GULUM-594153 format. One record per atom (N, C-alpha, C, O, CB): residue number from 1; residue in one letter; chain; atom name; z, y, x. Coordinates in steps of 0.001 Angstrom, whole numbers. Atoms other than C-alpha are relative to their C-alpha. Glycine has a CB too. Layout:
% GULUM-594153
TORLO     k   r   c    a         z         y         x
TORLO   NUM   A   A   CA         Z         Y         X
...
//
This chain:
% GULUM-594153
TORLO     k   r   c    a         z         y         x
TORLO     1   X   A    N      -409      -449     -1329
TORLO     1   X   A   CA    -33686     79145   -260791
TORLO     1   X   A    C       855     -1100       637
TORLO     1   X   A    O      1847     -1535        51
TORLO     1   X   A   CB       789      1361       -76
TORLO     2   X   A    N      -744      1028      -708
TORLO     2   X   A   CA    -32470     76573   -258256
TORLO     2   X   A    C       873       643      1060
TORLO     2   X   A    O       752      1832      1355
TORLO     2   X   A   CB      -949     -1032       629
TORLO     3   X   A    N      -868      -509     -1070
TORLO     3   X   A   CA    -29842     76911   -255555
TORLO     3   X   A    C      -807       290      1262
TORLO     3   X   A    O      -371      1061      2116
TORLO     3   X   A   CB      1124     -1009       313
TORLO     4   X   A    N       819      -192     -1191
TORLO     4   X   A   CA    -32662     76766   -252982
TORLO     4   X   A    C      -795      1297       -49
TORLO     4   X   A    O     -1238      1781       993
TORLO     4   X   A   CB      -942     -1167       173
TORLO     5   X   A    N       804     -1197       156
TORLO     5   X   A   CA    -34449     79828   -254358
TORLO     5   X   A    C       863      1140      -528
TORLO     5   X   A    O      1768       924     -1335
TORLO     5   X   A   CB     -1188      -262      -939
TORLO     6   X   A    N      -686     -1177       509
TORLO     6   X   A   CA    -33185     83344   -254939
TORLO     6   X   A    C      -665       403     -1312
TORLO     6   X   A    O     -1720      -132     -1651
TORLO     6   X   A   CB       -31      1171      1037
TORLO     7   X   A    N       603      -426      1263
TORLO     7   X   A   CA    -33864     85096   -258253
TORLO     7   X   A    C     -1419       551       168
TORLO     7   X   A    O     -2215       470      -767
TORLO     7   X   A   CB       871      1047      -649
TORLO     8   X   A    N      1332      -566      -213
TORLO     8   X   A   CA    -36946     86766   -256715
TORLO     8   X   A    C     -1017     -1061       383
TORLO     8   X   A    O     -2186      -730       585
TORLO     8   X   A   CB        51      1066      1074
TORLO     9   X   A    N       909      1051      -421
TORLO     9   X   A   CA    -38471     83376   -255800
TORLO     9   X   A    C       -76      -172      1497
TORLO     9   X   A    O      -891      -951      1990
TORLO     9   X   A   CB     -1350       271      -526
TORLO    10   X   A    N       -45       107     -1456
TORLO    10   X   A   CA    -37675     83802   -252122
TORLO    10   X   A    C       978     -1099       393
TORLO    10   X   A    O      1884     -1426      -374
TORLO    10   X   A   CB       405      1352       647
TORLO    11   X   A    N      -940      1045      -416
TORLO    11   X   A   CA    -35935     81078   -250106
TORLO    11   X   A    C      1399       582       214
TORLO    11   X   A    O      1550      1738       610
TORLO    11   X   A   CB      -494      -686      1290
TORLO    12   X   A    N     -1370      -428      -264
TORLO    12   X   A   CA    -32157     81275   -249895
TORLO    12   X   A    C       202       145      1499
TORLO    12   X   A    O      -609      -344      2285
TORLO    12   X   A   CB      1021     -1002      -594
TORLO    13   X   A    N      -288      -179     -1422
TORLO    13   X   A   CA    -30601     82263   -246574
TORLO    13   X   A    C       203     -1359       668
TORLO    13   X   A    O      -271     -1576      1783
TORLO    13   X   A   CB      1251       893       198
TORLO    14   X   A    N      -236      1332      -561
TORLO    14   X   A   CA    -29470     78666   -246010
TORLO    14   X   A    C     -1315      -758       187
TORLO    14   X   A    O     -1550     -1352      1240
TORLO    14   X   A   CB       948      -803      -907
TORLO    15   X   A    N      1291       701       -92
TORLO    15   X   A   CA    -32921     77229   -246743
TORLO    15   X   A    C      -890       646      1072
TORLO    15   X   A    O     -1552       -54      1839
TORLO    15   X   A   CB      -725        13     -1376
TORLO    16   X   A    N       796      -692     -1022
TORLO    16   X   A   CA    -34615     79892   -244603
TORLO    16   X   A    C       503      -356      1401
TORLO    16   X   A    O      -296      -507      2325
TORLO    16   X   A   CB        54      1533      -215
TORLO    17   X   A    N      -572       334     -1307
TORLO    17   X   A   CA    -32228     79068   -241736
TORLO    17   X   A    C      -299     -1446       392
TORLO    17   X   A    O      -698     -1706      1528
TORLO    17   X   A   CB      1511       232       -10
TORLO    18   X   A    N       195      1413      -317
TORLO    18   X   A   CA    -32538     75280   -241938
TORLO    18   X   A    C     -1453      -330       335
TORLO    18   X   A    O     -1720     -1136      1226
TORLO    18   X   A   CB       461      -854     -1160
TORLO    19   X   A    N      1412       342      -174
TORLO    19   X   A   CA    -36333     75227   -242138
TORLO    19   X   A    C      -811      1099       685
TORLO    19   X   A    O     -2035      1001       768
TORLO    19   X   A   CB      -612      -307     -1338
TORLO    20   X   A    N       647     -1114      -700
TORLO    20   X   A   CA    -37118     78492   -240258
TORLO    20   X   A    C     -1129       599      -824
TORLO    20   X   A    O     -2267       709      -367
TORLO    20   X   A   CB      -538      -462      1351
TORLO    21   X   A    N       982      -534       941
TORLO    21   X   A   CA    -38889     80009   -243248
TORLO    21   X   A    C       -11      1520        13
TORLO    21   X   A    O       998      2157       318
TORLO    21   X   A   CB       284      -506     -1408
TORLO    22   X   A    N       110     -1442       187
TORLO    22   X   A   CA    -40154     83543   -243754
TORLO    22   X   A    C       900       387     -1171
TORLO    22   X   A    O       816      -240     -2227
TORLO    22   X   A   CB     -1490       436      -254
TORLO    23   X   A    N      -908      -361      1091
TORLO    23   X   A   CA    -37493     85297   -245868
TORLO    23   X   A    C      -699       634     -1196
TORLO    23   X   A    O      -106       740     -2270
TORLO    23   X   A   CB      1045       939       510
TORLO    24   X   A    N       706      -641      1108
TORLO    24   X   A   CA    -40147     86995   -248003
TORLO    24   X   A    C      -843      -996      -807
TORLO    24   X   A    O      -768     -1028     -2035
TORLO    24   X   A   CB      -890      1115       531
TORLO    25   X   A    N       912       898       723
TORLO    25   X   A   CA    -42707     84287   -248829
TORLO    25   X   A    C       379     -1469        99
TORLO    25   X   A    O      -123     -2280      -679
TORLO    25   X   A   CB     -1395       178       516
TORLO    26   X   A    N      -406      1397      -150
TORLO    26   X   A   CA    -41052     81056   -247647
TORLO    26   X   A    C      -929      -822       878
TORLO    26   X   A    O      -769     -2039       968
TORLO    26   X   A   CB        90      -638     -1341
TORLO    27   X   A    N       910       721      -895
TORLO    27   X   A   CA    -43854     80147   -245228
TORLO    27   X   A    C       688      -383      1300
TORLO    27   X   A    O      1626       286      1734
TORLO    27   X   A   CB     -1235       844       298
TORLO    28   X   A    N      -573       456     -1276
TORLO    28   X   A   CA    -43058     78232   -242034
TORLO    28   X   A    C      -649       751      1153
TORLO    28   X   A    O     -1275       153      2029
TORLO    28   X   A   CB      -187     -1533       180
TORLO    29   X   A    N       680      -864      -965
TORLO    29   X   A   CA    -44230     81161   -239929
TORLO    29   X   A    C       965       834       832
TORLO    29   X   A    O       538      1778      1498
TORLO    29   X   A   CB      -957       911      -719
TORLO    30   X   A    N     -1009      -862      -611
TORLO    30   X   A   CA    -40973     82536   -238508
TORLO    30   X   A    C       -60        10      1528
TORLO    30   X   A    O        97      1066      2140
TORLO    30   X   A   CB      1370      -437      -442
TORLO    31   X   A    N       -44        81     -1462
TORLO    31   X   A   CA    -41212     81318   -234898
TORLO    31   X   A    C     -1382      -225       594
TORLO    31   X   A    O     -2191      -984        61
TORLO    31   X   A   CB       935     -1118       437
TORLO    32   X   A    N      1242       180      -738
TORLO    32   X   A   CA    -44093     81599   -232435
TORLO    32   X   A    C       204      -969      1161
TORLO    32   X   A    O      -756     -1557      1659
TORLO    32   X   A   CB      -522      1350       514
TORLO    33   X   A    N      -328       888     -1108
TORLO    33   X   A   CA    -42335     79578   -229742
TORLO    33   X   A    C      1313      -697      -285
TORLO    33   X   A    O      1774      -757     -1425
TORLO    33   X   A   CB        74       776      1330
TORLO    34   X   A    N     -1239       748       156
TORLO    34   X   A   CA    -39189     77608   -229124
TORLO    34   X   A    C      1125       853      -575
TORLO    34   X   A    O      1848       403     -1463
TORLO    34   X   A   CB       423      -573      1328
TORLO    35   X   A    N     -1053      -871       500
TORLO    35   X   A   CA    -36859     80531   -229714
TORLO    35   X   A    C      -463      1417      -235
TORLO    35   X   A    O       358      2315      -422
TORLO    35   X   A   CB      1141         8       947
TORLO    36   X   A    N       551     -1349       121
TORLO    36   X   A   CA    -39176     83514   -230063
TORLO    36   X   A    C      -631       176     -1378
TORLO    36   X   A    O     -1433      -643     -1826
TORLO    36   X   A   CB     -1042       274      1116
TORLO    37   X   A    N       583      -306      1302
TORLO    37   X   A   CA    -40003     85098   -233405
TORLO    37   X   A    C     -1479       332       146
TORLO    37   X   A    O     -1913       866      1167
TORLO    37   X   A   CB       746      1165      -667
TORLO    38   X   A    N      1384      -475        65
TORLO    38   X   A   CA    -43623     85585   -234350
TORLO    38   X   A    C        46      1507      -250
TORLO    38   X   A    O      1071      2034      -683
TORLO    38   X   A   CB      -822      -748     -1131
TORLO    39   X   A    N        34     -1445       245
TORLO    39   X   A   CA    -44712     89227   -234574
TORLO    39   X   A    C        14       306     -1493
TORLO    39   X   A    O       747      1185     -1945
TORLO    39   X   A   CB     -1239       623       650
TORLO    40   X   A    N        76      -182      1450
TORLO    40   X   A   CA    -45582     88992   -238276
TORLO    40   X   A    C      -205     -1355      -656
TORLO    40   X   A    O      -597     -2325        -7
TORLO    40   X   A   CB     -1147       980      -387
TORLO    41   X   A    N       264      1205       785
TORLO    41   X   A   CA    -45784     86382   -240997
TORLO    41   X   A    C     -1502       -77      -238
TORLO    41   X   A    O     -2114       894      -681
TORLO    41   X   A   CB       794         8     -1361
TORLO    42   X   A    N      1445       141       172
TORLO    42   X   A   CA    -49316     85027   -241117
TORLO    42   X   A    C      -403       -97     -1472
TORLO    42   X   A    O     -1582        45     -1799
TORLO    42   X   A   CB      -491     -1228       747
TORLO    43   X   A    N       311       122      1420
TORLO    43   X   A   CA    -49067     84569   -244897
TORLO    43   X   A    C       199      1308      -762
TORLO    43   X   A    O      -696      1749     -1484
TORLO    43   X   A   CB       852     -1079      -619
TORLO    44   X   A    N      -311     -1208       785
TORLO    44   X   A   CA    -47388     87708   -246286
TORLO    44   X   A    C         5      1275       843
TORLO    44   X   A    O       178      2370       308
TORLO    44   X   A   CB      1350      -158      -676
TORLO    45   X   A    N        67     -1135      -939
TORLO    45   X   A   CA    -47638     89980   -243186
TORLO    45   X   A    C      1323       757       156
TORLO    45   X   A    O      1315      1929       532
TORLO    45   X   A   CB     -1065       966      -456
TORLO    46   X   A    N     -1307      -620      -245
TORLO    46   X   A   CA    -43875     90711   -243066
TORLO    46   X   A    C       164       200      1501
TORLO    46   X   A    O       -72      -728      2274
TORLO    46   X   A   CB      1168      -876      -579
TORLO    47   X   A    N      -147      -339     -1402
TORLO    47   X   A   CA    -43163     92448   -239738
TORLO    47   X   A    C      1375      -463       496
TORLO    47   X   A    O      2388       173       205
TORLO    47   X   A   CB      -183      1524       218
TORLO    48   X   A    N     -1267       519      -525
TORLO    48   X   A   CA    -40489     90363   -237972
TORLO    48   X   A    C       553       887      1113
TORLO    48   X   A    O      1759       885      1362
TORLO    48   X   A   CB      -187     -1427       518
TORLO    49   X   A    N      -439      -862     -1100
TORLO    49   X   A   CA    -40353     92860   -235097
TORLO    49   X   A    C       897      1129      -490
TORLO    49   X   A    O      1623      1726       305
TORLO    49   X   A   CB     -1206       579       728
TORLO    50   X   A    N      -829     -1083       528
TORLO    50   X   A   CA    -38665     95375   -237407
TORLO    50   X   A    C      1461      -414      -183
TORLO    50   X   A    O      2309       431      -469
TORLO    50   X   A   CB      -563       479     -1322
TORLO    51   X   A    N     -1376       489       146
TORLO    51   X   A   CA    -35529     93197   -237577
TORLO    51   X   A    C       654       -80      1370
TORLO    51   X   A    O        -3      -398      2361
TORLO    51   X   A   CB        30     -1388      -701
TORLO    52   X   A    N      -727        -7     -1261
TORLO    52   X   A   CA    -32845     93415   -234893
TORLO    52   X   A    C      1031     -1124        -1
TORLO    52   X   A    O      2187      -916      -369
TORLO    52   X   A   CB       683      1371       236
TORLO    53   X   A    N      -909      1149       -19
TORLO    53   X   A   CA    -31325     89963   -234466
TORLO    53   X   A    C       920        60      1208
TORLO    53   X   A    O      2096      -286      1104
TORLO    53   X   A   CB      -790     -1314         6
TORLO    54   X   A    N      -825      -161     -1192
TORLO    54   X   A   CA    -30092     90613   -230932
TORLO    54   X   A    C       494     -1313       584
TORLO    54   X   A    O       -84     -2373       342
TORLO    54   X   A   CB      1168       863      -316
TORLO    55   X   A    N      -547      1168      -692
TORLO    55   X   A   CA    -27965     88216   -228877
TORLO    55   X   A    C      1257      -545      -652
TORLO    55   X   A    O      1911     -1414       -76
TORLO    55   X   A   CB       294       346      1428
TORLO    56   X   A    N     -1203       477       680
TORLO    56   X   A   CA    -25148     87671   -231379
TORLO    56   X   A    C        20     -1495      -223
TORLO    56   X   A    O      1021     -2141        87
TORLO    56   X   A   CB       142       686     -1308
TORLO    57   X   A    N        -6      1448       203
TORLO    57   X   A   CA    -26204     84145   -232340
TORLO    57   X   A    C       156      -779      1302
TORLO    57   X   A    O       844     -1800      1328
TORLO    57   X   A   CB     -1271      -424      -693
TORLO    58   X   A    N       -83       715     -1277
TORLO    58   X   A   CA    -26588     83110   -228688
TORLO    58   X   A    C      1424         6       547
TORLO    58   X   A    O      1904     -1017      1036
TORLO    58   X   A   CB      -954       624      1023
TORLO    59   X   A    N     -1374       -89      -509
TORLO    59   X   A   CA    -23118     84339   -227711
TORLO    59   X   A    C       942      -894      -797
TORLO    59   X   A    O      1764     -1607      -221
TORLO    59   X   A   CB       495      1451       -45
TORLO    60   X   A    N      -860       833       845
TORLO    60   X   A   CA    -21435     82651   -230658
TORLO    60   X   A    C      -257     -1480       247
TORLO    60   X   A    O       685     -2259       394
TORLO    60   X   A   CB      -222       331     -1482
TORLO    61   X   A    N       323      1410      -203
TORLO    61   X   A   CA    -23282     79370   -230160
TORLO    61   X   A    C       411      -494      1376
TORLO    61   X   A    O       784     -1658      1522
TORLO    61   X   A   CB     -1477      -226      -199
TORLO    62   X   A    N      -445       393     -1337
TORLO    62   X   A   CA    -22485     79329   -226445
TORLO    62   X   A    C      1469      -407       -27
TORLO    62   X   A    O      1858     -1420       555
TORLO    62   X   A   CB      -218      1147      1005
TORLO    63   X   A    N     -1431       316        66
TORLO    63   X   A   CA    -18788     79400   -227213
TORLO    63   X   A    C       276     -1241      -850
TORLO    63   X   A    O      1057     -2104      -448
TORLO    63   X   A   CB       772      1189      -562
TORLO    64   X   A    N      -260      1119       910
TORLO    64   X   A   CA    -18878     76946   -230129
TORLO    64   X   A    C      -507     -1315       589
TORLO    64   X   A    O       232     -2298       635
TORLO    64   X   A   CB      -660       255     -1365
TORLO    65   X   A    N       563      1235      -557
TORLO    65   X   A   CA    -21190     74373   -228538
TORLO    65   X   A    C       715      -379      1289
TORLO    65   X   A    O       981     -1558      1524
TORLO    65   X   A   CB     -1512       160       258
TORLO    66   X   A    N      -743       290     -1226
TORLO    66   X   A   CA    -19418     74684   -225187
TORLO    66   X   A    C      1342      -647      -282
TORLO    66   X   A    O      1723     -1608       386
TORLO    66   X   A   CB       207      1266       794
TORLO    67   X   A    N     -1299       575       353
TORLO    67   X   A   CA    -16057     73982   -226806
TORLO    67   X   A    C      -153     -1425      -532
TORLO    67   X   A    O       627     -2309      -178
TORLO    67   X   A   CB       705       878     -1042
TORLO    68   X   A    N       218      1346       545
TORLO    68   X   A   CA    -17427     70988   -228729
TORLO    68   X   A    C      -372      -995      1094
TORLO    68   X   A    O       138     -2116      1111
TORLO    68   X   A   CB     -1097        31     -1065
TORLO    69   X   A    N       415       897     -1084
TORLO    69   X   A   CA    -19082     69488   -225657
TORLO    69   X   A    C      1189      -340       894
TORLO    69   X   A    O      1345     -1489      1306
TORLO    69   X   A   CB     -1132       641       836
TORLO    70   X   A    N     -1175       263      -832
TORLO    70   X   A   CA    -15891     69861   -223633
TORLO    70   X   A    C       946      -979      -684
TORLO    70   X   A    O      1457     -1898       -44
TORLO    70   X   A   CB       737      1308       316
TORLO    71   X   A    N      -885       913       738
TORLO    71   X   A   CA    -13827     68159   -226343
TORLO    71   X   A    C      -561     -1416        16
TORLO    71   X   A    O       170     -2365       303
TORLO    71   X   A   CB       189       480     -1458
TORLO    72   X   A    N       592      1336        23
TORLO    72   X   A   CA    -16269     65250   -226654
TORLO    72   X   A    C       -48      -627      1390
TORLO    72   X   A    O       152     -1834      1527
TORLO    72   X   A   CB     -1403        60      -586
TORLO    73   X   A    N        16       532     -1366
TORLO    73   X   A   CA    -16592     64886   -222871
TORLO    73   X   A    C      1397      -468       416
TORLO    73   X   A    O      1537     -1508      1060
TORLO    73   X   A   CB      -521      1066       988
TORLO    74   X   A    N     -1373       414      -318
TORLO    74   X   A   CA    -12799     64762   -222501
TORLO    74   X   A    C       397     -1260      -759
TORLO    74   X   A    O      1076     -2131      -215
TORLO    74   X   A   CB       982      1128      -321
TORLO    75   X   A    N      -289      1212       776
TORLO    75   X   A   CA    -12536     62195   -225295
TORLO    75   X   A    C      -684     -1219       614
TORLO    75   X   A    O       -71     -2279       741
TORLO    75   X   A   CB      -451       177     -1462
TORLO    76   X   A    N       716      1105      -643
TORLO    76   X   A   CA    -15199     60021   -223660
TORLO    76   X   A    C       661      -376      1323
TORLO    76   X   A    O       827     -1556      1631
TORLO    76   X   A   CB     -1475       376       233
TORLO    77   X   A    N      -607       265     -1298
TORLO    77   X   A   CA    -13556     60387   -220264
TORLO    77   X   A    C      1341      -709      -145
TORLO    77   X   A    O      1654     -1615       627
TORLO    77   X   A   CB       179      1300       773
TORLO    78   X   A    N     -1309       653       172
TORLO    78   X   A   CA    -10124     59429   -221556
TORLO    78   X   A    C      -138     -1403      -584
TORLO    78   X   A    O       734     -2247      -374
TORLO    78   X   A   CB       899       848      -905
TORLO    79   X   A    N       172      1309       620
TORLO    79   X   A   CA    -11514     56458   -223488
TORLO    79   X   A    C      -549     -1039       975
TORLO    79   X   A    O       -50     -2164      1008
TORLO    79   X   A   CB      -921       115     -1192
TORLO    80   X   A    N       652      1017      -839
TORLO    80   X   A   CA    -13726     54748   -220881
TORLO    80   X   A    C       -85       348      1476
TORLO    80   X   A    O      -476      -505      2273
TORLO    80   X   A   CB     -1368      -247      -503
TORLO    81   X   A    N        11      -435     -1404
TORLO    81   X   A   CA    -13476     56740   -217605
TORLO    81   X   A    C     -1348      -287       696
TORLO    81   X   A    O     -1380      -981      1713
TORLO    81   X   A   CB      1134      -697       764
TORLO    82   X   A    N      1287       239      -666
TORLO    82   X   A   CA    -17212     56739   -216782
TORLO    82   X   A    C      -111       847      1258
TORLO    82   X   A    O       625      1822      1413
TORLO    82   X   A   CB     -1175       306      -951
TORLO    83   X   A    N       223      -842     -1190
TORLO    83   X   A   CA    -18458     58068   -213432
TORLO    83   X   A    C      -601      1346      -413
TORLO    83   X   A    O     -1116      1505     -1520
TORLO    83   X   A   CB      -938      -720      1019
TORLO    84   X   A    N       457     -1366       296
TORLO    84   X   A   CA    -19434     61732   -213227
TORLO    84   X   A    C     -1464        54      -417
TORLO    84   X   A    O     -1823       809     -1320
TORLO    84   X   A   CB       211       888      1209
TORLO    85   X   A    N      1422       -40       300
TORLO    85   X   A   CA    -23173     61028   -213291
TORLO    85   X   A    C      -292      -401     -1439
TORLO    85   X   A    O     -1288        48     -2005
TORLO    85   X   A   CB      -753      -902       946
TORLO    86   X   A    N       185       376      1405
TORLO    86   X   A   CA    -22811     59421   -216742
TORLO    86   X   A    C       231      1222      -891
TORLO    86   X   A    O      -500      1445     -1856
TORLO    86   X   A   CB       966     -1159      -397
TORLO    87   X   A    N      -232     -1237       759
TORLO    87   X   A   CA    -21332     62660   -218061
TORLO    87   X   A    C     -1207       931       102
TORLO    87   X   A    O     -1614      1534      -891
TORLO    87   X   A   CB      1270       719       511
TORLO    88   X   A    N      1158      -871      -186
TORLO    88   X   A   CA    -24263     64578   -216583
TORLO    88   X   A    C     -1178      -495      -833
TORLO    88   X   A    O     -1846       296     -1498
TORLO    88   X   A   CB      -391        72      1489
TORLO    89   X   A    N      1125       573       745
TORLO    89   X   A   CA    -26818     62219   -218127
TORLO    89   X   A    C       185       178     -1505
TORLO    89   X   A    O      -789       386     -2229
TORLO    89   X   A   CB      -159     -1487       335
TORLO    90   X   A    N      -253      -132      1450
TORLO    90   X   A   CA    -25156     62449   -221547
TORLO    90   X   A    C        38      1461      -430
TORLO    90   X   A    O      -684      1859     -1345
TORLO    90   X   A   CB      1324      -684      -377
TORLO    91   X   A    N      -342     -1318       557
TORLO    91   X   A   CA    -23943     66022   -221884
TORLO    91   X   A    C     -1010      1109       292
TORLO    91   X   A    O     -1095      2062      -482
TORLO    91   X   A   CB      1326       419       523
TORLO    92   X   A    N       999     -1045      -267
TORLO    92   X   A   CA    -26706     68088   -220259
TORLO    92   X   A    C     -1100        -8     -1078
TORLO    92   X   A    O     -1389      1045     -1645
TORLO    92   X   A   CB      -628      -200      1408
TORLO    93   X   A    N      1017       -16      1058
TORLO    93   X   A   CA    -29442     66945   -222693
TORLO    93   X   A    C       564       300     -1386
TORLO    93   X   A    O       -79       976     -2188
TORLO    93   X   A   CB      -711     -1324       -33
TORLO    94   X   A    N      -613      -265      1312
TORLO    94   X   A   CA    -27072     67011   -225670
TORLO    94   X   A    C       268      1495      -155
TORLO    94   X   A    O         8      2067     -1213
TORLO    94   X   A   CB      1322      -807      -169
TORLO    95   X   A    N      -268     -1443        50
TORLO    95   X   A   CA    -26021     70574   -224833
TORLO    95   X   A    C     -1289       792      -187
TORLO    95   X   A    O     -1343      1709     -1005
TORLO    95   X   A   CB       716       458      1280
TORLO    96   X   A    N      1276      -711       114
TORLO    96   X   A   CA    -29615     71728   -224383
TORLO    96   X   A    C      -604      -163     -1393
TORLO    96   X   A    O     -1061       815     -1985
TORLO    96   X   A   CB      -986      -504      1058
TORLO    97   X   A    N       579       245      1324
TORLO    97   X   A   CA    -30805     70111   -227622
TORLO    97   X   A    C       784       724     -1092
TORLO    97   X   A    O       188      1359     -1963
TORLO    97   X   A   CB       -37     -1504      -294
TORLO    98   X   A    N      -825      -690      1002
TORLO    98   X   A   CA    -27880     71437   -229676
TORLO    98   X   A    C      -209      1509        52
TORLO    98   X   A    O      -278      2171      -984
TORLO    98   X   A   CB      1484      -327       214
TORLO    99   X   A    N       181     -1443      -148
TORLO    99   X   A   CA    -28369     74918   -228281
TORLO    99   X   A    C     -1329       451      -584
TORLO    99   X   A    O     -1376      1435     -1322
TORLO    99   X   A   CB        87       400      1469
TORLO   100   X   A    N      1320      -401       494
TORLO   100   X   A   CA    -32087     75076   -229043
TORLO   100   X   A    C       -69      -109     -1526
TORLO   100   X   A    O      -523       819     -2195
TORLO   100   X   A   CB     -1099      -867       645
TORLO   101   X   A    N        88       208      1451
TORLO   101   X   A   CA    -31801     73647   -232557
TORLO   101   X   A    C       874       996      -754
TORLO   101   X   A    O       420      1613     -1718
TORLO   101   X   A   CB       411     -1434      -362
TORLO   102   X   A    N      -892      -893       738
TORLO   102   X   A   CA    -28808     75694   -233627
TORLO   102   X   A    C      -326      1468       236
TORLO   102   X   A    O       -81      2301      -636
TORLO   102   X   A   CB      1437      -268       386
TORLO   103   X   A    N       387     -1393      -249
TORLO   103   X   A   CA    -30072     78885   -231972
TORLO   103   X   A    C     -1134       411      -929
TORLO   103   X   A    O     -1118      1512     -1478
TORLO   103   X   A   CB      -420       195      1471
TORLO   104   X   A    N      1091      -293       936
TORLO   104   X   A   CA    -33270     78721   -234015
TORLO   104   X   A    C       548       215     -1408
TORLO   104   X   A    O       146      1150     -2101
TORLO   104   X   A   CB     -1040     -1145        -1
TORLO   105   X   A    N      -557      -132      1351
TORLO   105   X   A   CA    -31248     78201   -237193
TORLO   105   X   A    C       833      1276      -139
TORLO   105   X   A    O       755      1965     -1156
TORLO   105   X   A   CB       862     -1227      -342
TORLO   106   X   A    N      -846     -1189        65
TORLO   106   X   A   CA    -28772     80978   -236372
TORLO   106   X   A    C      -839      1278       -12
TORLO   106   X   A    O      -540      2212      -756
TORLO   106   X   A   CB       973        21      1180
TORLO   107   X   A    N       871     -1178       -19
TORLO   107   X   A   CA    -31520     83474   -235549
TORLO   107   X   A    C      -740       144     -1326
TORLO   107   X   A    O      -891      1257     -1831
TORLO   107   X   A   CB     -1008       -90      1163
TORLO   108   X   A    N       685       -38      1291
TORLO   108   X   A   CA    -33402     82554   -238730
TORLO   108   X   A    C       947       456     -1107
TORLO   108   X   A    O       550      1223     -1985
TORLO   108   X   A   CB      -583     -1379      -338
TORLO   109   X   A    N      -977      -410      1010
TORLO   109   X   A   CA    -30225     82952   -240812
TORLO   109   X   A    C       306      1487        96
TORLO   109   X   A    O       418      2169      -922
TORLO   109   X   A   CB      1286      -805       147
TORLO   110   X   A    N      -296     -1419      -175
TORLO   110   X   A   CA    -29487     86358   -239324
TORLO   110   X   A    C     -1178       871      -449
TORLO   110   X   A    O      -974      1904     -1086
TORLO   110   X   A   CB       346       292      1466
TORLO   111   X   A    N      1167      -762       439
TORLO   111   X   A   CA    -33046     87587   -239888
TORLO   111   X   A    C      -112       -32     -1519
TORLO   111   X   A    O      -406       991     -2138
TORLO   111   X   A   CB     -1285      -553       645
TORLO   112   X   A    N        60       109      1466
TORLO   112   X   A   CA    -32990     86288   -243480
TORLO   112   X   A    C      1096       848      -652
TORLO   112   X   A    O       868      1451     -1700
TORLO   112   X   A   CB       139     -1478      -441
TORLO   113   X   A    N     -1089      -834       530
TORLO   113   X   A   CA    -29630     88019   -244054
TORLO   113   X   A    C      -352      1482        87
TORLO   113   X   A    O      -105      2245      -848
TORLO   113   X   A   CB      1309      -273       763
TORLO   114   X   A    N       416     -1399      -143
TORLO   114   X   A   CA    -30977     91299   -242692
TORLO   114   X   A    C     -1061       345     -1041
TORLO   114   X   A    O     -1029      1426     -1629
TORLO   114   X   A   CB      -539       268      1425
TORLO   115   X   A    N      1050      -259       996
TORLO   115   X   A   CA    -34020     90993   -244954
TORLO   115   X   A    C       603        83     -1405
TORLO   115   X   A    O       301      1003     -2165
TORLO   115   X   A   CB     -1087     -1107        53
TORLO   116   X   A    N      -592        65      1346
TORLO   116   X   A   CA    -31984     90055   -248036
TORLO   116   X   A    C       857      1232      -300
TORLO   116   X   A    O       842      1744     -1419
TORLO   116   X   A   CB       849     -1272      -145
TORLO   117   X   A    N      -909     -1128       197
TORLO   117   X   A   CA    -29470     92889   -247531
TORLO   117   X   A    C      -623      1347       358
TORLO   117   X   A    O        52      2376       338
TORLO   117   X   A   CB      1244      -205       816
TORLO   118   X   A    N       735     -1226      -355
TORLO   118   X   A   CA    -32120     95448   -246489
TORLO   118   X   A    C       712       765      1118
TORLO   118   X   A    O       842      1988      1060
TORLO   118   X   A   CB      -163       908     -1238
TORLO   119   X   A    N      -703      -618     -1122
TORLO   119   X   A   CA    -30250     96098   -243238
TORLO   119   X   A    C      -970       829       831
TORLO   119   X   A    O     -2143       481       967
TORLO   119   X   A   CB       681     -1072       878
TORLO   120   X   A    N       805      -867      -852
TORLO   120   X   A   CA    -31522     98893   -241003
TORLO   120   X   A    C       910       745       948
TORLO   120   X   A    O      2131       736       793
TORLO   120   X   A   CB      -840       985      -838
TORLO   121   X   A    N      -771      -780      -976
TORLO   121   X   A   CA    -30442    101062   -238096
TORLO   121   X   A    C       637      1198      -710
TORLO   121   X   A    O        31      1817     -1585
TORLO   121   X   A   CB      -910       476      1187
TORLO   122   X   A    N      -667     -1168       571
TORLO   122   X   A   CA    -27921    103732   -238984
TORLO   122   X   A    C      -634      1274       544
TORLO   122   X   A    O     -1079      1316      1691
TORLO   122   X   A   CB      1517       -26       307
TORLO   123   X   A    N       610     -1261      -428
TORLO   123   X   A   CA    -29201    107295   -238838
TORLO   123   X   A    C       608      1157      -751
TORLO   123   X   A    O      1602      1001     -1462
TORLO   123   X   A   CB     -1517       -24      -209
TORLO   124   X   A    N      -521     -1209       643
TORLO   124   X   A   CA    -28666    110809   -240073
TORLO   124   X   A    C       -42      -100     -1514
TORLO   124   X   A    O       804       483     -2193
TORLO   124   X   A   CB      -786      1215       453
TORLO   125   X   A    N       120       129      1453
TORLO   125   X   A   CA    -29783    109862   -243573
TORLO   125   X   A    C      1140      -802      -618
TORLO   125   X   A    O      1351      -750     -1830
TORLO   125   X   A   CB     -1317      -648      -349
TORLO   126   X   A    N     -1076       850       500
TORLO   126   X   A   CA    -26830    107469   -243863
TORLO   126   X   A    C      1339       726      -118
TORLO   126   X   A    O      2294       169      -661
TORLO   126   X   A   CB       157     -1192       897
TORLO   127   X   A    N     -1259      -745        70
TORLO   127   X   A   CA    -24147    110163   -243554
TORLO   127   X   A    C       293       400     -1432
TORLO   127   X   A    O      -616       638     -2227
TORLO   127   X   A   CB       -50      1245       900
TORLO   128   X   A    N      -394      -370      1375
TORLO   128   X   A   CA    -22184    111004   -246676
TORLO   128   X   A    C      -251      1443      -313
TORLO   128   X   A    O        30      1892     -1424
TORLO   128   X   A   CB      1449      -297      -226
//
């Protein structure tokens, strides 16, 4: 058993997040588009629509990436004082790229965590 694989032979949450792998079979079938999950895994037929990832990763990443970009932009501005258009040319593409890449990883990690922990909606059956 390696650190990359769980005892069941499934990818770890970290590996599933980094490479956008199916949490059940490890296939690269998690996303159908840039940030949209596929309906099901084409290899093992796991239904991705049954998981509720929501907007949590997007909200967290907006705050974290926004704070980092502001810090780096202020550092650049205090070091060399470039014109405003230089900031636009640098920080708009960097922000967009960081958001897309990290959003995919965050959504994949959350889906893999829900799968691993058998998370589901609370209901009457969950009452003590």
